[in-house]
C-alpha positions in Angstrom: 33.9 -35.1 -2.3 36.7 -33.2 -0.7 36.7 -32.7 3.1 34.9 -29.5 3.9 37.7 -27.8 5.8 39.8 -28.0 2.6 37.3 -26.1 0.5 38.0 -22.7 -0.8 36.0 -20.1 1.0 36.3 -17.3 -1.5 32.8 -17.6 -3.0 29.3 -18.4 -1.9 28.0 -21.8 -2.7 24.3 -22.5 -2.2 21.7 -23.4 0.3 20.9 -26.0 2.9 21.9 -25.6 6.6 22.2 -29.3 7.2 24.2 -30.0 4.0 27.6 -29.4 5.5 26.8 -32.2 7.9 25.4 -34.6 5.4 28.6 -34.3 3.3 31.1 -34.4 6.2 29.9 -36.5 9.1 32.9 -38.8 8.5 35.3 -35.9 8.9 36.4 -35.3 12.5 37.3 -31.6 12.0 34.2 -29.8 10.7 34.0 -26.3 9.2 31.2 -24.2 7.9 31.6 -22.4 4.5 30.7 -18.8 4.0 27.0 -19.7 3.7 27.2 -23.1 5.4 26.3 -24.6 2.3 27.5 -27.0 -0.5 25.3 -28.7 -3.0 25.0 -32.5 -3.0 23.2 -33.1 -6.2 20.1 -35.2 -6.1 16.7 -35.2 -7.8 13.2 -36.8 -7.5 10.2 -36.4 -5.2 9.8 -38.3 -2.0 6.3 -38.9 -0.5 4.7 -40.8 2.3 1.4 -40.8 4.2 1.0 -37.6 6.2 -0.5 -36.8 9.5 -3.8 -34.9 9.3 -4.0 -31.8 11.5 -6.3 -28.8 11.5 -5.5 -25.1 11.0 -6.9 -21.8 10.0 -5.4 -19.7 7.2 -5.2 -16.0 8.3 -2.3 -14.5 6.4 -3.2 -11.6 4.1 -4.9 -8.2 4.5 -8.0 -8.3 6.7 -9.6 -5.3 5.0 -10.1 -4.4 1.4 -7.3 -2.8 -0.6 -7.4 1.0 -0.2 -6.3 3.3 -3.1 -4.6 6.5 -2.1 -3.1 9.4 -3.9 -0.4 11.7 -2.6 -0.3 15.3 -3.6 2.9 17.3 -3.6 3.9 18.3 -0.1 4.3 22.0 0.6 6.2 24.4 2.8 3.7 27.2 3.7 6.3 30.0 3.4 7.4 28.7 0.0 10.5 26.9 -1.1 13.1 29.2 0.3 16.2 27.2 -0.5 17.2 24.3 -2.7 17.8 22.3 0.5 14.2 22.9 1.6 13.0 21.7 -1.8 15.0 18.6 -1.7 13.9 17.9 1.9 10.2 18.1 1.0 10.8 15.8 -2.0 12.7 13.3 0.2 9.8 13.3 2.7 7.2 12.7 0.0 9.2 10.0 -1.7 9.8 8.2 1.6 6.2 8.4 2.7 5.1 7.1 -0.7 7.5 4.2 -0.4 6.3 3.3 3.1 2.6 3.5 2.2 3.1 1.5 -1.0 5.0 -1.1 1.0 1.8 -2.1 2.8 -0.3 -4.8 1.0 -3.3 -2.9 2.4 -2.6 0.2 0.3 -2.4 1.0 -3.4 -0.7 4.3 -4.2 -2.1 5.5 -7.5 0.2 7.1 -10.1 -0.5 10.7 -11.1 -0.2 11.3 -14.8 1.4 14.4 -16.5 -1.9 16.1 -17.2 -2.9 16.0 -13.6 0.5 17.3 -12.6 0.1 20.2 -14.9 -3.3 21.1 -13.5 -2.0 20.7 -10.0 0.9 23.0 -10.7 -1.6 25.6 -11.9 -3.7 25.2 -8.8 -6.7 23.9 -10.9 -7.0 20.4 -9.3 -10.4 19.7 -7.7 -11.1 17.0 -5.1 -13.3 15.1 -7.6 -10.5 15.0 -10.1 -8.7 12.5 -7.9 -11.5 10.1 -8.3 -10.6 9.8 -11.9 -7.3 8.3 -10.9 -9.1 5.7 -8.9 -8.1 7.2 -5.5 -10.3 6.8 -2.4 -8.2 8.9 -0.1 -5.9 11.9 -0.7 -2.8 12.3 1.5 -1.5 15.9 1.8 1.7 17.0 3.6 2.9 20.2 5.0 6.5 20.8 6.1 7.6 23.5 8.5 11.3 23.9 9.2 13.2 25.8 11.8 16.9 25.2 11.7 17.5 21.4 12.0 14.0 20.9 13.3 10.9 19.8 11.3 7.2 19.7 11.8 5.7 17.3 9.4 1.9 17.6 9.2 -0.1 14.9 7.4 -3.8 15.2 6.4 -6.0 12.5 4.8 -9.2 13.3 3.0 -11.9 10.8 2.2 -12.5 11.9 -1.4 -16.0 10.3 -1.8 -17.3 11.9 1.4 -15.3 15.1 1.0 -14.3 14.9 4.6 -11.0 15.1 6.5 -10.5 11.8 8.3 -6.9 12.2 9.6 -4.7 15.0 10.8 -1.6 14.8 12.8 1.7 16.6 13.2 5.0 14.8 13.6 8.1 16.6 15.1 11.6 15.6 14.5 15.0 16.6 13.0 16.3 16.9 9.5 18.9 14.2 9.9 16.2 11.7 11.0 13.6 12.6 8.5 13.1 8.9 7.5 12.2 8.0 11.1 9.7 10.9 11.1 8.1 9.4 7.9 8.0 5.9 9.4 6.1 7.4 12.4 3.6 9.0 10.0 3.2 5.9 7.9 2.8 3.6 10.9 0.2 5.9 12.5 -1.7 6.4 9.3 -1.8 2.6 8.6 -3.0 2.0 12.1 -5.8 4.5 11.8 -6.9 3.2 8.4 -6.6 -0.5 8.9 -5.9 -1.3 12.6 -2.5 -2.9 11.6 0.8 -1.6 12.9 3.0 -2.5 9.9 6.7 -3.1 10.1 8.1 0.4 9.7 10.2 0.2 12.9 11.6 -3.2 12.3 15.2 -4.1 11.3 16.9 -6.9 9.3 20.0 -8.7 10.5 22.2 -10.4 7.9 25.7 -11.7 7.0 27.8 -9.8 4.4 31.3 -9.8 3.0 31.2 -6.0 2.3 34.6 -5.6 4.2 36.2 -8.6 2.5 35.4 -10.7 5.6 32.0 -12.1 6.4 30.5 -10.0 9.3 27.1 -9.4 10.8 25.1 -6.3 9.9 21.8 -4.8 10.7 19.7 -2.3 8.6 16.3 -0.8 8.6 13.4 -2.7 7.0 13.9 -0.7 3.8 17.6 -1.3 3.6 18.6 2.2 4.9 21.2 2.8 7.7 23.2 -0.5 7.5 25.5 -0.9 10.5 28.2 -3.6 11.0 28.1 -5.0 14.5 30.9 -7.5 14.4 34.6 -7.1 13.6 35.8 -10.7 13.9 37.7 -10.6 10.6 36.6 -14.2 10.3 33.4 -16.1 9.3 30.3 -14.7 11.0 27.1 -16.6 9.9 23.5 -17.3 10.5 22.4 -14.3 12.6 19.0 -14.2 14.5 17.2 -11.9 16.9 16.3 -12.4 20.5 12.6 -12.2 21.4 13.0 -8.7 22.8 15.3 -7.5 19.9 18.1 -6.5 22.3 20.4 -9.3 21.3 21.6 -10.9 18.1 22.8 -14.5 18.0 25.3 -15.8 15.4 27.9 -18.4 14.7 31.5 -17.2 14.3 34.9 -18.9 13.6 36.8 -16.1 15.4 38.4 -18.7 17.8 38.7 -21.5 15.2 35.6 -23.5 16.2 32.1 -22.6 14.9 30.9 -21.2 18.3 27.6 -19.5 19.1 27.7 -15.9 20.3 25.3 -13.2 21.5 25.8 -9.5 20.6 24.1 -7.2 23.1 22.9 -4.1 21.2 22.7 -1.8 24.2 26.2 -2.7 25.5 27.8 -3.2 22.1 29.5 -6.3 23.5 29.6 -9.9 22.5 29.3 -12.9 24.8 29.9 -16.6 24.2 26.7 -18.7 24.4 28.1 -22.1 23.3 31.6 -23.1 22.5 31.1 -26.9 22.6 33.3 -29.0 20.4 31.9 -29.2 16.8 29.1 -27.1 15.4 27.1 -24.6 17.4 24.7 -23.0 14.9 21.2 -22.0 13.6 20.1 -20.4 16.9 16.5 -19.3 17.2 15.0 -17.6 20.3 11.5 -18.5 21.4 8.9 -15.7 21.2 8.2 -16.0 24.9 11.8 -15.4 25.8 12.3 -18.7 27.7 14.5 -20.8 25.3 17.2 -20.6 22.6 16.8 -23.5 20.2 19.9 -24.4 18.2 21.7 -27.3 16.6 24.8 -28.9 18.2 27.0 -31.8 17.2 28.2 -32.8 20.7 26.5 -36.3 20.3 28.3 -36.9 17.0 25.6 -35.8 14.6 23.5 -32.6 14.5 20.6 -32.6 16.9 18.2 -29.8 18.2 18.7 -28.6 21.7 17.0 -26.1 24.0 19.4 -23.8 25.8 18.9 -20.9 28.3 20.4 -17.6 27.3 23.6 -18.4 29.3 24.1 -21.4 27.0 23.2 -24.1 29.6 21.4 -27.1 27.9 17.8 -27.4 29.2 16.7 -30.2 27.0 17.6 -32.2 23.9 14.7 -32.2 21.4 15.7 -34.7 18.7 17.1 -38.2 18.9 18.0 -39.6 15.5 21.0 -41.0 13.8 20.5 -38.5 11.0 20.9 -34.7 10.7 18.4 -32.3 12.5 19.0 -28.6 12.3 17.6 -25.1 11.5 14.9 -24.7 14.2 12.2 -22.0 13.9 9.5 -21.3 16.5 5.8 -21.1 16.3 4.3 -17.9 17.6 2.9 -19.8 20.6 6.5 -21.0 21.6 5.0 -24.5 21.9 6.2 -26.0 18.7 9.4 -25.9 16.6 9.8 -26.6 12.8 13.2 -27.9 11.7 15.0 -29.6 8.9 15.8 -33.4 9.1 16.9 -36.0 6.6 15.5 -38.8 8.7 13.4 -40.1 5.8 16.3 -40.0 3.3 16.2 -36.4 2.1 16.0 -33.0 3.9 12.4 -32.2 4.8 10.7 -29.8 7.2 9.3 -31.4 10.4 7.3 -30.0 13.3 7.7 -31.1 16.9 6.6 -29.8 20.3 9.2 -28.4 22.9 9.3 -31.8 24.6 10.4 -33.4 21.4 7.1 -35.3 21.1 4.3 -35.4 18.5 6.8 -35.0 15.7 5.3 -34.9 12.2 6.6 -34.3 8.7 5.3 -31.1 7.1 6.7 -31.0 3.6 6.0 -33.7 1.0 6.7 -31.9 -2.2 10.3 -31.7 -3.4 13.3 -33.8 -2.5 15.3 -31.1 -0.6 13.5 -28.6 1.7 15.3 -26.5 4.3 15.5 -23.1 6.0 12.0 -23.0 7.5 10.6 -19.7 8.9 7.3 -19.7 10.8 5.0 -16.8 10.2 4.2 -14.7 13.2 0.6 -15.1 12.3 1.0 -18.8 12.9 -0.6 -20.2 9.7 2.2 -20.5 7.2 5.8 -21.7 7.1 8.2 -20.4 4.4 11.1 -22.5 3.3 13.7 -23.1 0.6 13.2 -26.0 -1.9 15.8 -27.1 -4.3 14.9 -27.2 -8.0 17.0 -27.8 -11.1 17.6 -24.1 -11.6 18.4 -23.5 -7.9 16.6 -23.1 -4.6 13.2 -21.4 -4.6 11.0 -20.0 -1.8 7.8 -21.8 -1.0 5.2 -21.5 1.7 3.1 -24.3 3.1 0.2 -24.1 5.6 0.6 -25.7 9.0 -1.4 -28.7 8.0 1.3 -29.5 5.3 -1.1 -28.9 2.5 -1.1 -26.4 -0.4 2.6 -25.6 -0.9 2.9 -22.5 -2.9 5.9 -21.4 -4.9 6.7 -17.7 -4.5 9.9 -17.2 -6.6 11.0 -18.1 -10.1 14.0 -16.1 -11.3 17.5 -17.0 -10.2 18.1 -18.9 -6.9 16.3 -17.8 -3.7 17.1 -18.8 -0.2 16.7 -18.2 3.5 13.2 -16.7 3.9 12.3 -14.7 7.0 8.9 -13.1 7.9 8.3 -9.5 8.7 6.8 -8.9 12.2 3.3 -8.4 10.7 3.5 -11.6 8.7 2.8 -9.8 5.4 6.3 -9.7 3.9 9.3 -12.1 3.4 12.9 -11.1 3.2 15.2 -13.6 1.4 18.6 -13.9 -0.3 18.4 -13.7 -4.1 21.3 -15.1 -6.2 22.0 -14.1 -9.8 25.4 -14.6 -11.5 27.0 -15.6 -8.2 25.9 -12.3 -6.4 23.8 -12.6 -3.3 21.4 -9.7 -2.6 18.6 -9.3 -0.2 15.1 -9.0 -1.7 11.7 -8.5 -0.1 8.3 -9.7 -1.4 4.7 -9.8 -0.1 3.5 -13.0 1.6 2.0 -14.1 -1.7 5.1 -13.6 -3.8 4.0 -10.3 -5.2 5.8 -6.9 -5.2 9.4 -8.2 -5.2 12.0 -5.5 -4.6 15.7 -5.4 -4.0 17.4 -4.0 -1.0 20.5 -2.1 -2.1 23.3 -3.2 0.2 27.0 -3.6 -0.4 28.6 -7.0 -0.5 27.1 -10.5 -0.8 24.3 -10.6 1.7 22.9 -13.8 3.0 20.7 -15.4 5.7 18.6 -12.4 6.7 16.3 -12.4 9.6 13.5 -9.8 10.3 13.1 -8.4 13.8 10.0 -7.2 15.7 9.3 -3.5 15.7 11.8 -1.5 17.7 9.3 0.4 19.9 
């Protein structure tokens, strides 16, 4: 295989954070490709006896699925202008998307006959039961200049009783934020869950021709580029308080680790040690930054503080350890290692003790992401047709395949633990997709460029 620093970097090449190291440990000058990744073809299944541990599976809706219908929103004074009509339609479509996004809610479709009756004012409350709806969401929009009052009502159809009524005030140019407020509050009142409507996704994209770091809303709206290195910017991740983004960049020639401060709009060096400084992951309690460094010759997991000072080395092997991800308790780390011959997911505590192998199915498992609910770990597993997304419980049992079509890599959990964002590859094009925790309801996020290695944030409020 050619030395990695001689490879062409004009196309994306596959998954496996540790793979660059496995292919190039004999090369003194190391470089990371656009997605850090090159395939080293292998096949087969490796197995060994596993450590038995206990755990409780909690992922999934904690209440029964609720069916809701959304009737056409209204402006009390009538549709005065085309702009008003379009605004009301945008508000309704956005709220329908937000509510349908939740695994707790099923938004029923309204057929043409019902639409005709509704237009004539002949719809009765009982008619919604025919559609299978339990609740009816109504909206009223009042506009004054650039200001909006968005009133949302919810009726329990079976009891013929209003169970929710609230006004949301905002501006026309931020109508989606207003809808997210309504959806989050409505979901909280119906289920007790907050949802992920105020979260964001950070990712790497070549939309400008160079690979830079971007952030967007959970639904793909409002993408913003935060770096302008005109170099390779890779593997972004969030700080525990979502005020910083960590990433690896080649802007100074070496793959160094940086932190971008959102409030300051400034970038600071975290680690510029010789070799690789990559796959940073902040602990949920805000105490540590786990990352992989090659200062010892091969890739090992270290704990740093947020100034970049090494607190502790976690792994000590002659093989490759990389891609750490934290448990919600901040007491354990899952990571990738090929210490048994092939890349697998392992779990260790923050002292580097009590290390156990987690994955036993598949000969190449990488890119672990620990659910914020604590019970599942998502990861990428190589198969003949490409990488696919799996989940496994924290005992290492019951691996479940979530994707089938194309190649799928780099999973990351939503803050409520009910969705996964990942990079989907078809015909050489990398696009971000989202699915539910169980692999259902896959949908594409429409973003420019080849988008890779996404990570989901907490809610920004």
